[in-house]
Predicted model as a PDB file, atoms N, CA, C, CB and O in Angstrom, pLDDT in the B-factor column:
MODEL        1                                                                  
ATOM      1  N   UNK A   1      31.082   2.710 -15.375  1.00 90.00           N  
ATOM      2  CA  UNK A   1      31.272   2.345 -13.622  1.00 90.00           C  
ATOM      3  C   UNK A   1      30.080   2.626 -12.787  1.00 90.00           C  
ATOM      4  CB  UNK A   1      32.489   3.295 -12.854  1.00 90.00           C  
ATOM      5  O   UNK A   1      29.391   1.748 -12.268  1.00 90.00           O  
ATOM      6  N   UNK A   2      29.898   3.768 -12.699  1.00 92.00           N  
ATOM      7  CA  UNK A   2      28.840   4.442 -11.870  1.00 92.00           C  
ATOM      8  C   UNK A   2      27.278   4.220 -12.284  1.00 92.00           C  
ATOM      9  CB  UNK A   2      29.139   5.955 -11.925  1.00 92.00           C  
ATOM     10  O   UNK A   2      26.253   4.196 -11.603  1.00 92.00           O  
ATOM     11  N   UNK A   3      27.580   4.029 -14.045  1.00 92.00           N  
ATOM     12  CA  UNK A   3      26.118   3.448 -14.482  1.00 92.00           C  
ATOM     13  C   UNK A   3      25.720   2.625 -14.096  1.00 92.00           C  
ATOM     14  CB  UNK A   3      25.843   3.131 -15.506  1.00 92.00           C  
ATOM     15  O   UNK A   3      24.517   2.580 -13.839  1.00 92.00           O  
ATOM     16  N   UNK A   4      26.703   1.394 -13.833  1.00 94.00           N  
ATOM     17  CA  UNK A   4      26.603  -0.112 -13.560  1.00 94.00           C  
ATOM     18  C   UNK A   4      25.981  -0.357 -11.580  1.00 94.00           C  
ATOM     19  CB  UNK A   4      28.580  -0.853 -13.945  1.00 94.00           C  
ATOM     20  O   UNK A   4      25.272  -1.191 -11.018  1.00 94.00           O  
ATOM     21  N   UNK A   5      26.649   0.734 -11.178  1.00 94.00           N  
ATOM     22  CA  UNK A   5      26.324   1.105  -9.843  1.00 94.00           C  
ATOM     23  C   UNK A   5      25.127   1.218  -9.408  1.00 94.00           C  
ATOM     24  CB  UNK A   5      26.780   2.104  -9.557  1.00 94.00           C  
ATOM     25  O   UNK A   5      24.547   0.507  -8.587  1.00 94.00           O  
ATOM     26  N   UNK A   6      24.535   2.675 -10.310  1.00 92.00           N  
ATOM     27  CA  UNK A   6      23.041   2.693 -10.166  1.00 92.00           C  
ATOM     28  C   UNK A   6      22.766   1.987 -10.542  1.00 92.00           C  
ATOM     29  CB  UNK A   6      22.285   3.436 -10.497  1.00 92.00           C  
ATOM     30  O   UNK A   6      22.229   1.544  -9.527  1.00 92.00           O  
ATOM     31  N   UNK A   7      22.595   1.331 -11.185  1.00 89.00           N  
ATOM     32  CA  UNK A   7      21.541  -0.006 -11.908  1.00 89.00           C  
ATOM     33  C   UNK A   7      21.435  -0.878 -11.225  1.00 89.00           C  
ATOM     34  CB  UNK A   7      21.899  -0.757 -13.142  1.00 89.00           C  
ATOM     35  O   UNK A   7      20.293  -1.285 -11.013  1.00 89.00           O  
ATOM     36  N   UNK A   8      22.528  -1.516 -10.611  1.00 90.00           N  
ATOM     37  CA  UNK A   8      22.516  -2.022  -9.570  1.00 90.00           C  
ATOM     38  C   UNK A   8      21.839  -1.993  -8.416  1.00 90.00           C  
ATOM     39  CB  UNK A   8      23.234  -1.923  -9.403  1.00 90.00           C  
ATOM     40  O   UNK A   8      21.011  -2.853  -8.115  1.00 90.00           O  
ATOM     41  N   UNK A   9      22.163  -0.929  -7.634  1.00 89.00           N  
ATOM     42  CA  UNK A   9      21.324  -0.515  -6.530  1.00 89.00           C  
ATOM     43  C   UNK A   9      19.866  -0.139  -6.967  1.00 89.00           C  
ATOM     44  CB  UNK A   9      21.982   0.668  -5.835  1.00 89.00           C  
ATOM     45  O   UNK A   9      19.196  -0.449  -5.982  1.00 89.00           O  
ATOM     46  N   UNK A  10      19.070   0.334  -7.860  1.00 84.00           N  
ATOM     47  CA  UNK A  10      17.815   0.073  -8.304  1.00 84.00           C  
ATOM     48  C   UNK A  10      17.082  -1.040  -8.696  1.00 84.00           C  
ATOM     49  CB  UNK A  10      17.727   0.625  -9.049  1.00 84.00           C  
ATOM     50  O   UNK A  10      15.870  -1.188  -8.848  1.00 84.00           O  
ATOM     51  N   UNK A  11      18.283  -2.012  -8.872  1.00 85.00           N  
ATOM     52  CA  UNK A  11      17.407  -3.024  -9.114  1.00 85.00           C  
ATOM     53  C   UNK A  11      17.530  -3.923  -7.804  1.00 85.00           C  
ATOM     54  CB  UNK A  11      17.742  -3.764 -10.493  1.00 85.00           C  
ATOM     55  O   UNK A  11      17.145  -5.046  -8.128  1.00 85.00           O  
ATOM     56  N   UNK A  12      17.774  -3.913  -6.929  1.00 86.00           N  
ATOM     57  CA  UNK A  12      17.881  -4.200  -5.801  1.00 86.00           C  
ATOM     58  C   UNK A  12      17.130  -3.677  -5.083  1.00 86.00           C  
ATOM     59  CB  UNK A  12      18.810  -4.107  -5.456  1.00 86.00           C  
ATOM     60  O   UNK A  12      16.602  -4.515  -4.351  1.00 86.00           O  
ATOM     61  N   UNK A  13      16.688  -2.380  -4.847  1.00 83.00           N  
ATOM     62  CA  UNK A  13      16.052  -1.666  -4.470  1.00 83.00           C  
ATOM     63  C   UNK A  13      14.284  -2.074  -4.947  1.00 83.00           C  
ATOM     64  CB  UNK A  13      16.755  -0.476  -4.885  1.00 83.00           C  
ATOM     65  O   UNK A  13      13.288  -1.837  -4.265  1.00 83.00           O  
ATOM     66  N   UNK A  14      14.324  -2.631  -6.087  1.00 80.00           N  
ATOM     67  CA  UNK A  14      12.779  -2.771  -6.711  1.00 80.00           C  
ATOM     68  C   UNK A  14      12.769  -4.210  -5.939  1.00 80.00           C  
ATOM     69  CB  UNK A  14      12.494  -2.772  -8.779  1.00 80.00           C  
ATOM     70  O   UNK A  14      11.884  -4.331  -5.092  1.00 80.00           O  
ATOM     71  N   UNK A  15      13.642  -5.305  -6.132  1.00 81.00           N  
ATOM     72  CA  UNK A  15      13.459  -6.872  -5.657  1.00 81.00           C  
ATOM     73  C   UNK A  15      13.264  -6.393  -3.922  1.00 81.00           C  
ATOM     74  CB  UNK A  15      15.178  -8.152  -6.095  1.00 81.00           C  
ATOM     75  O   UNK A  15      12.498  -6.988  -3.164  1.00 81.00           O  
ATOM     76  N   UNK A  16      13.803  -5.650  -3.665  1.00 81.00           N  
ATOM     77  CA  UNK A  16      13.349  -5.421  -1.730  1.00 81.00           C  
ATOM     78  C   UNK A  16      12.026  -5.092  -1.333  1.00 81.00           C  
ATOM     79  CB  UNK A  16      14.123  -4.082  -0.936  1.00 81.00           C  
ATOM     80  O   UNK A  16      11.513  -5.183  -0.217  1.00 81.00           O  
ATOM     81  N   UNK A  17      11.468  -4.631  -2.590  1.00 76.00           N  
ATOM     82  CA  UNK A  17       9.805  -4.510  -2.264  1.00 76.00           C  
ATOM     83  C   UNK A  17       8.816  -5.419  -2.152  1.00 76.00           C  
ATOM     84  CB  UNK A  17       9.213  -3.871  -3.088  1.00 76.00           C  
ATOM     85  O   UNK A  17       7.718  -5.186  -1.647  1.00 76.00           O  
ATOM     86  N   UNK A  18       9.195  -6.518  -2.638  1.00 77.00           N  
ATOM     87  CA  UNK A  18       7.811  -7.672  -2.734  1.00 77.00           C  
ATOM     88  C   UNK A  18       8.418  -7.917  -1.002  1.00 77.00           C  
ATOM     89  CB  UNK A  18       7.876  -9.557  -4.332  1.00 77.00           C  
ATOM     90  O   UNK A  18       7.818  -7.438  -0.040  1.00 77.00           O  
ATOM     91  N   UNK A  19       9.414  -8.561  -0.903  1.00 74.00           N  
ATOM     92  CA  UNK A  19      10.117  -9.011   0.479  1.00 74.00           C  
ATOM     93  C   UNK A  19       9.396  -8.406   1.463  1.00 74.00           C  
ATOM     94  CB  UNK A  19      11.651  -8.610   0.673  1.00 74.00           C  
ATOM     95  O   UNK A  19       9.016  -9.054   2.439  1.00 74.00           O  
ATOM     96  N   UNK A  20       9.084  -6.880   1.293  1.00 70.00           N  
ATOM     97  CA  UNK A  20       8.762  -6.006   2.437  1.00 70.00           C  
ATOM     98  C   UNK A  20       7.153  -6.739   2.665  1.00 70.00           C  
ATOM     99  CB  UNK A  20       8.845  -4.083   2.005  1.00 70.00           C  
ATOM    100  O   UNK A  20       6.589  -7.393   3.542  1.00 70.00           O  
ATOM    101  N   UNK A  21       6.875  -6.270   1.512  1.00 66.00           N  
ATOM    102  CA  UNK A  21       4.830  -7.109   1.447  1.00 66.00           C  
ATOM    103  C   UNK A  21       4.701  -8.320   1.953  1.00 66.00           C  
ATOM    104  CB  UNK A  21       4.031  -7.539  -0.243  1.00 66.00           C  
ATOM    105  O   UNK A  21       3.759  -8.539   2.715  1.00 66.00           O  
ATOM    106  N   UNK A  22       5.788  -9.523   1.567  1.00 70.00           N  
ATOM    107  CA  UNK A  22       5.134 -10.593   1.982  1.00 70.00           C  
ATOM    108  C   UNK A  22       5.915 -11.194   3.176  1.00 70.00           C  
ATOM    109  CB  UNK A  22       4.939 -11.520   0.854  1.00 70.00           C  
ATOM    110  O   UNK A  22       6.155 -12.322   3.608  1.00 70.00           O  
ATOM    111  N   UNK A  23       6.177 -10.005   3.482  1.00 70.00           N  
ATOM    112  CA  UNK A  23       6.863 -10.464   5.467  1.00 70.00           C  
ATOM    113  C   UNK A  23       5.944 -10.440   6.346  1.00 70.00           C  
ATOM    114  CB  UNK A  23       8.011  -9.323   6.356  1.00 70.00           C  
ATOM    115  O   UNK A  23       5.211  -9.491   6.622  1.00 70.00           O  
ATOM    116  N   UNK A  24       5.973 -11.965   7.016  1.00 71.00           N  
ATOM    117  CA  UNK A  24       4.805 -11.609   8.199  1.00 71.00           C  
ATOM    118  C   UNK A  24       4.944 -10.210   8.934  1.00 71.00           C  
ATOM    119  CB  UNK A  24       4.878 -12.759   9.453  1.00 71.00           C  
ATOM    120  O   UNK A  24       5.954  -9.568   9.220  1.00 71.00           O  
ATOM    121  N   UNK A  25       3.670  -9.963   9.136  1.00 65.00           N  
ATOM    122  CA  UNK A  25       3.255  -8.849   9.763  1.00 65.00           C  
ATOM    123  C   UNK A  25       2.874  -8.847  11.503  1.00 65.00           C  
ATOM    124  CB  UNK A  25       2.095  -8.500   8.931  1.00 65.00           C  
ATOM    125  O   UNK A  25       2.030  -9.580  12.017  1.00 65.00           O  
ATOM    126  N   UNK A  26       3.639  -7.935  12.160  1.00 66.00           N  
ATOM    127  CA  UNK A  26       3.134  -8.090  13.734  1.00 66.00           C  
ATOM    128  C   UNK A  26       1.509  -8.150  13.729  1.00 66.00           C  
ATOM    129  CB  UNK A  26       3.671  -6.652  14.759  1.00 66.00           C  
ATOM    130  O   UNK A  26       0.921  -7.521  12.849  1.00 66.00           O  
ATOM    131  N   UNK A  27       0.987  -8.672  14.407  1.00 65.00           N  
ATOM    132  CA  UNK A  27      -0.422  -8.294  14.718  1.00 65.00           C  
ATOM    133  C   UNK A  27      -1.120  -6.682  15.821  1.00 65.00           C  
ATOM    134  CB  UNK A  27      -0.796  -9.729  15.468  1.00 65.00           C  
ATOM    135  O   UNK A  27      -2.208  -6.105  15.829  1.00 65.00           O  
ATOM    136  N   UNK A  28       0.102  -6.489  16.552  1.00 66.00           N  
ATOM    137  CA  UNK A  28      -0.417  -5.086  16.861  1.00 66.00           C  
ATOM    138  C   UNK A  28       0.241  -3.621  15.947  1.00 66.00           C  
ATOM    139  CB  UNK A  28      -0.057  -4.922  18.512  1.00 66.00           C  
ATOM    140  O   UNK A  28      -0.327  -2.533  16.046  1.00 66.00           O  
ATOM    141  N   UNK A  29       1.356  -3.792  15.178  1.00 65.00           N  
ATOM    142  CA  UNK A  29       1.787  -2.704  14.915  1.00 65.00           C  
ATOM    143  C   UNK A  29       2.387  -3.129  13.279  1.00 65.00           C  
ATOM    144  CB  UNK A  29       2.809  -2.176  16.136  1.00 65.00           C  
ATOM    145  O   UNK A  29       3.049  -4.164  13.353  1.00 65.00           O  
ATOM    146  N   UNK A  30       2.309  -2.592  11.890  1.00 61.00           N  
ATOM    147  CA  UNK A  30       2.506  -2.899  10.851  1.00 61.00           C  
ATOM    148  C   UNK A  30       3.521  -1.744  10.719  1.00 61.00           C  
ATOM    149  CB  UNK A  30       1.346  -3.099  10.018  1.00 61.00           C  
ATOM    150  O   UNK A  30       3.181  -0.627  11.108  1.00 61.00           O  
ATOM    151  N   UNK A  31       5.077  -1.999  10.052  1.00 64.00           N  
ATOM    152  CA  UNK A  31       5.441  -1.134   9.823  1.00 64.00           C  
ATOM    153  C   UNK A  31       5.429   0.018   8.717  1.00 64.00           C  
ATOM    154  CB  UNK A  31       6.058  -1.501  10.040  1.00 64.00           C  
ATOM    155  O   UNK A  31       5.996   1.111   8.729  1.00 64.00           O  
ATOM    156  N   UNK A  32       4.633  -0.552   7.790  1.00 68.00           N  
ATOM    157  CA  UNK A  32       3.927   0.636   6.342  1.00 68.00           C  
ATOM    158  C   UNK A  32       2.618  -0.290   6.553  1.00 68.00           C  
ATOM    159  CB  UNK A  32       4.870   0.620   4.119  1.00 68.00           C  
ATOM    160  O   UNK A  32       2.422  -1.505   6.554  1.00 68.00           O  
ATOM    161  N   UNK A  33       1.780   0.910   6.738  1.00 70.00           N  
ATOM    162  CA  UNK A  33       0.374   0.455   6.424  1.00 70.00           C  
ATOM    163  C   UNK A  33      -0.420   0.835   4.973  1.00 70.00           C  
ATOM    164  CB  UNK A  33      -0.449   1.035   7.551  1.00 70.00           C  
ATOM    165  O   UNK A  33      -1.007   1.890   4.734  1.00 70.00           O  
ATOM    166  N   UNK A  34      -0.290  -0.156   4.210  1.00 71.00           N  
ATOM    167  CA  UNK A  34      -0.543   0.095   2.665  1.00 71.00           C  
ATOM    168  C   UNK A  34      -2.290   1.237   3.201  1.00 71.00           C  
ATOM    169  CB  UNK A  34      -0.850  -2.033   1.410  1.00 71.00           C  
ATOM    170  O   UNK A  34      -2.669   2.056   2.364  1.00 71.00           O  
ATOM    171  N   UNK A  35      -2.918   1.137   4.245  1.00 71.00           N  
ATOM    172  CA  UNK A  35      -4.077   1.523   3.930  1.00 71.00           C  
ATOM    173  C   UNK A  35      -4.410   3.456   4.298  1.00 71.00           C  
ATOM    174  CB  UNK A  35      -4.994   0.387   4.785  1.00 71.00           C  
ATOM    175  O   UNK A  35      -5.402   4.172   4.436  1.00 71.00           O  
ATOM    176  N   UNK A  36      -3.005   3.614   4.324  1.00 75.00           N  
ATOM    177  CA  UNK A  36      -2.328   4.856   4.538  1.00 75.00           C  
ATOM    178  C   UNK A  36      -1.920   5.508   3.148  1.00 75.00           C  
ATOM    179  CB  UNK A  36      -1.078   4.610   5.450  1.00 75.00           C  
ATOM    180  O   UNK A  36      -1.652   6.681   2.886  1.00 75.00           O  
ATOM    181  N   UNK A  37      -1.945   4.740   2.598  1.00 78.00           N  
ATOM    182  CA  UNK A  37      -0.896   4.950   1.238  1.00 78.00           C  
ATOM    183  C   UNK A  37      -1.384   5.515   0.520  1.00 78.00           C  
ATOM    184  CB  UNK A  37      -0.397   3.938   0.449  1.00 78.00           C  
ATOM    185  O   UNK A  37      -2.436   5.193  -0.033  1.00 78.00           O  
ATOM    186  N   UNK A  38      -0.240   7.319   0.181  1.00 81.00           N  
ATOM    187  CA  UNK A  38      -1.036   8.461  -0.168  1.00 81.00           C  
ATOM    188  C   UNK A  38      -1.481   7.998  -2.308  1.00 81.00           C  
ATOM    189  CB  UNK A  38       0.270  10.262   0.279  1.00 81.00           C  
ATOM    190  O   UNK A  38      -2.127   8.661  -3.119  1.00 81.00           O  
ATOM    191  N   UNK A  39      -0.841   6.788  -2.454  1.00 79.00           N  
ATOM    192  CA  UNK A  39      -0.896   6.581  -4.130  1.00 79.00           C  
ATOM    193  C   UNK A  39      -2.552   5.535  -4.076  1.00 79.00           C  
ATOM    194  CB  UNK A  39       0.997   5.408  -4.946  1.00 79.00           C  
ATOM    195  O   UNK A  39      -3.582   5.673  -4.737  1.00 79.00           O  
ATOM    196  N   UNK A  40      -2.178   4.498  -2.968  1.00 78.00           N  
ATOM    197  CA  UNK A  40      -3.854   3.698  -3.161  1.00 78.00           C  
ATOM    198  C   UNK A  40      -4.669   4.802  -2.717  1.00 78.00           C  
ATOM    199  CB  UNK A  40      -4.282   2.122  -2.051  1.00 78.00           C  
ATOM    200  O   UNK A  40      -5.533   4.877  -3.591  1.00 78.00           O  
ATOM    201  N   UNK A  41      -4.947   5.921  -1.656  1.00 81.00           N  
ATOM    202  CA  UNK A  41      -5.641   6.787  -1.583  1.00 81.00           C  
ATOM    203  C   UNK A  41      -5.908   6.981  -3.026  1.00 81.00           C  
ATOM    204  CB  UNK A  41      -5.154   7.769  -0.818  1.00 81.00           C  
ATOM    205  O   UNK A  41      -6.666   6.256  -3.671  1.00 81.00           O  
ATOM    206  N   UNK A  42      -5.254   7.987  -3.504  1.00 85.00           N  
ATOM    207  CA  UNK A  42      -5.482   8.285  -4.812  1.00 85.00           C  
ATOM    208  C   UNK A  42      -5.995   7.748  -5.815  1.00 85.00           C  
ATOM    209  CB  UNK A  42      -4.750   8.486  -5.173  1.00 85.00           C  
ATOM    210  O   UNK A  42      -6.533   8.402  -6.708  1.00 85.00           O  
ATOM    211  N   UNK A  43      -5.901   6.491  -5.808  1.00 82.00           N  
ATOM    212  CA  UNK A  43      -6.329   5.435  -7.173  1.00 82.00           C  
ATOM    213  C   UNK A  43      -7.817   5.014  -6.566  1.00 82.00           C  
ATOM    214  CB  UNK A  43      -5.059   3.727  -7.465  1.00 82.00           C  
ATOM    215  O   UNK A  43      -8.535   4.284  -7.249  1.00 82.00           O  
ATOM    216  N   UNK A  44      -8.284   5.510  -5.216  1.00 84.00           N  
ATOM    217  CA  UNK A  44      -9.546   4.991  -4.173  1.00 84.00           C  
ATOM    218  C   UNK A  44      -9.709   3.668  -4.367  1.00 84.00           C  
ATOM    219  CB  UNK A  44     -11.036   5.653  -4.399  1.00 84.00           C  
ATOM    220  O   UNK A  44     -10.727   3.177  -4.856  1.00 84.00           O  
ATOM    221  N   UNK A  45      -8.571   2.942  -3.938  1.00 79.00           N  
ATOM    222  CA  UNK A  45      -8.345   1.507  -2.543  1.00 79.00           C  
ATOM    223  C   UNK A  45      -8.829   1.902  -2.002  1.00 79.00           C  
ATOM    224  CB  UNK A  45      -7.180   0.945  -1.690  1.00 79.00           C  
ATOM    225  O   UNK A  45      -8.469   3.076  -1.916  1.00 79.00           O  
ATOM    226  N   UNK A  46      -9.726   1.656  -1.327  1.00 79.00           N  
ATOM    227  CA  UNK A  46     -10.178   1.306   0.393  1.00 79.00           C  
ATOM    228  C   UNK A  46      -9.293   0.783   0.975  1.00 79.00           C  
ATOM    229  CB  UNK A  46     -11.317   0.349   0.736  1.00 79.00           C  
ATOM    230  O   UNK A  46      -8.290   0.340   0.418  1.00 79.00           O  
ATOM    231  N   UNK A  47      -9.652   0.720   2.998  1.00 75.00           N  
ATOM    232  CA  UNK A  47      -8.719   0.188   3.281  1.00 75.00           C  
ATOM    233  C   UNK A  47      -8.051  -1.317   3.250  1.00 75.00           C  
ATOM    234  CB  UNK A  47      -8.807   0.574   4.070  1.00 75.00           C  
ATOM    235  O   UNK A  47      -6.877  -1.689   3.238  1.00 75.00           O  
ATOM    236  N   UNK A  48      -9.634  -2.206   3.240  1.00 79.00           N  
ATOM    237  CA  UNK A  48      -8.890  -4.106   3.105  1.00 79.00           C  
ATOM    238  C   UNK A  48      -8.497  -4.306   2.356  1.00 79.00           C  
ATOM    239  CB  UNK A  48      -9.494  -5.372   3.085  1.00 79.00           C  
ATOM    240  O   UNK A  48      -7.575  -5.072   2.635  1.00 79.00           O  
ATOM    241  N   UNK A  49      -8.556  -4.028   0.766  1.00 82.00           N  
ATOM    242  CA  UNK A  49      -7.744  -4.464  -0.428  1.00 82.00           C  
ATOM    243  C   UNK A  49      -6.703  -3.636  -0.260  1.00 82.00           C  
ATOM    244  CB  UNK A  49      -8.380  -4.356  -1.853  1.00 82.00           C  
ATOM    245  O   UNK A  49      -5.790  -3.803  -1.069  1.00 82.00           O  
ATOM    246  N   UNK A  50      -6.539  -2.670   0.662  1.00 78.00           N  
ATOM    247  CA  UNK A  50      -4.485  -2.291   0.466  1.00 78.00           C  
ATOM    248  C   UNK A  50      -3.790  -2.995   0.484  1.00 78.00           C  
ATOM    249  CB  UNK A  50      -3.617  -1.594   1.342  1.00 78.00           C  
ATOM    250  O   UNK A  50      -2.855  -2.621  -0.224  1.00 78.00           O  
ATOM    251  N   UNK A  51      -3.564  -4.153   1.004  1.00 76.00           N  
ATOM    252  CA  UNK A  51      -2.263  -4.502   1.388  1.00 76.00           C  
ATOM    253  C   UNK A  51      -2.251  -5.253   0.304  1.00 76.00           C  
ATOM    254  CB  UNK A  51      -1.920  -5.119   2.758  1.00 76.00           C  
ATOM    255  O   UNK A  51      -1.277  -4.929  -0.376  1.00 76.00           O  
ATOM    256  N   UNK A  52      -3.214  -6.591  -0.471  1.00 81.00           N  
ATOM    257  CA  UNK A  52      -3.158  -6.985  -2.109  1.00 81.00           C  
ATOM    258  C   UNK A  52      -2.832  -6.217  -2.977  1.00 81.00           C  
ATOM    259  CB  UNK A  52      -4.235  -7.342  -2.670  1.00 81.00           C  
ATOM    260  O   UNK A  52      -2.186  -6.676  -3.919  1.00 81.00           O  
ATOM    261  N   UNK A  53      -3.181  -4.740  -2.952  1.00 79.00           N  
ATOM    262  CA  UNK A  53      -2.837  -3.595  -3.975  1.00 79.00           C  
ATOM    263  C   UNK A  53      -1.700  -3.254  -3.900  1.00 79.00           C  
ATOM    264  CB  UNK A  53      -3.509  -2.435  -3.907  1.00 79.00           C  
ATOM    265  O   UNK A  53      -1.026  -3.168  -4.927  1.00 79.00           O  
ATOM    266  N   UNK A  54      -1.324  -3.048  -3.014  1.00 77.00           N  
ATOM    267  CA  UNK A  54       0.296  -2.952  -2.722  1.00 77.00           C  
ATOM    268  C   UNK A  54       1.215  -4.064  -2.949  1.00 77.00           C  
ATOM    269  CB  UNK A  54       0.544  -2.667  -1.333  1.00 77.00           C  
ATOM    270  O   UNK A  54       2.372  -3.952  -3.352  1.00 77.00           O  
ATOM    271  N   UNK A  55       0.725  -4.932  -2.714  1.00 78.00           N  
ATOM    272  CA  UNK A  55       1.501  -6.406  -2.755  1.00 78.00           C  
ATOM    273  C   UNK A  55       1.954  -6.427  -4.619  1.00 78.00           C  
ATOM    274  CB  UNK A  55       0.096  -8.065  -2.151  1.00 78.00           C  
ATOM    275  O   UNK A  55       3.054  -6.361  -5.168  1.00 78.00           O  
ATOM    276  N   UNK A  56       0.537  -6.549  -5.185  1.00 82.00           N  
ATOM    277  CA  UNK A  56       0.426  -6.240  -6.412  1.00 82.00           C  
ATOM    278  C   UNK A  56       1.359  -5.120  -7.244  1.00 82.00           C  
ATOM    279  CB  UNK A  56      -0.794  -5.949  -6.418  1.00 82.00           C  
ATOM    280  O   UNK A  56       2.107  -5.419  -8.175  1.00 82.00           O  
ATOM    281  N   UNK A  57       1.193  -3.997  -6.803  1.00 78.00           N  
ATOM    282  CA  UNK A  57       1.746  -3.162  -7.547  1.00 78.00           C  
ATOM    283  C   UNK A  57       3.912  -3.399  -7.375  1.00 78.00           C  
ATOM    284  CB  UNK A  57       0.908  -1.565  -6.933  1.00 78.00           C  
ATOM    285  O   UNK A  57       4.848  -3.489  -8.170  1.00 78.00           O  
ATOM    286  N   UNK A  58       3.766  -3.402  -6.092  1.00 79.00           N  
ATOM    287  CA  UNK A  58       5.019  -3.826  -5.516  1.00 79.00           C  
ATOM    288  C   UNK A  58       6.032  -5.187  -6.859  1.00 79.00           C  
ATOM    289  CB  UNK A  58       4.395  -4.652  -3.720  1.00 79.00           C  
ATOM    290  O   UNK A  58       7.140  -5.052  -7.378  1.00 79.00           O  
ATOM    291  N   UNK A  59       4.935  -6.437  -6.999  1.00 80.00           N  
ATOM    292  CA  UNK A  59       5.678  -7.024  -7.718  1.00 80.00           C  
ATOM    293  C   UNK A  59       5.948  -6.534  -9.156  1.00 80.00           C  
ATOM    294  CB  UNK A  59       5.258  -8.132  -7.653  1.00 80.00           C  
ATOM    295  O   UNK A  59       6.989  -6.562  -9.811  1.00 80.00           O  
ATOM    296  N   UNK A  60       4.824  -6.116  -9.435  1.00 80.00           N  
ATOM    297  CA  UNK A  60       4.595  -5.415 -10.766  1.00 80.00           C  
ATOM    298  C   UNK A  60       5.865  -4.569 -10.882  1.00 80.00           C  
ATOM    299  CB  UNK A  60       3.170  -4.475 -10.828  1.00 80.00           C  
ATOM    300  O   UNK A  60       6.605  -4.972 -11.779  1.00 80.00           O  
ATOM    301  N   UNK A  61       6.293  -3.544 -10.238  1.00 75.00           N  
ATOM    302  CA  UNK A  61       7.405  -2.936  -9.995  1.00 75.00           C  
ATOM    303  C   UNK A  61       8.824  -3.616 -10.258  1.00 75.00           C  
ATOM    304  CB  UNK A  61       7.267  -2.596  -8.772  1.00 75.00           C  
ATOM    305  O   UNK A  61       9.759  -3.216 -10.952  1.00 75.00           O  
ATOM    306  N   UNK A  62       8.698  -4.706  -9.531  1.00 76.00           N  
ATOM    307  CA  UNK A  62       9.946  -5.383  -9.543  1.00 76.00           C  
ATOM    308  C   UNK A  62      10.640  -6.043 -10.584  1.00 76.00           C  
ATOM    309  CB  UNK A  62       9.873  -6.163  -8.783  1.00 76.00           C  
ATOM    310  O   UNK A  62      11.818  -6.256 -10.867  1.00 76.00           O  
ATOM    311  N   UNK A  63       8.779  -6.469 -11.382  1.00 76.00           N  
ATOM    312  CA  UNK A  63       8.978  -7.553 -12.468  1.00 76.00           C  
ATOM    313  C   UNK A  63       9.776  -6.669 -13.779  1.00 76.00           C  
ATOM    314  CB  UNK A  63       7.274  -8.294 -12.982  1.00 76.00           C  
ATOM    315  O   UNK A  63      10.397  -7.137 -14.734  1.00 76.00           O  
ATOM    316  N   UNK A  64       9.459  -5.020 -13.376  1.00 75.00           N  
ATOM    317  CA  UNK A  64       9.822  -3.972 -14.710  1.00 75.00           C  
ATOM    318  C   UNK A  64      10.909  -3.809 -14.560  1.00 75.00           C  
ATOM    319  CB  UNK A  64       9.223  -2.588 -14.919  1.00 75.00           C  
ATOM    320  O   UNK A  64      11.539  -3.093 -15.338  1.00 75.00           O  
TER     321      UNK A  64                                                      
ENDMDL                                                                          
END                                                                             
């Protein structure tokens, strides 16, 4: 029973990530700035394409 709850939590958590990236961002301040992501910086993704790259990674993670 605990395993089912943990699996449900992880699936729900994974499905929330694309929603965060697809939500319209306020012009003055982003709640999460993908340009400052340590993972994208380590992958040598520069700041301008960071938001589409983060969105693609979120969808890929959710689909897995």
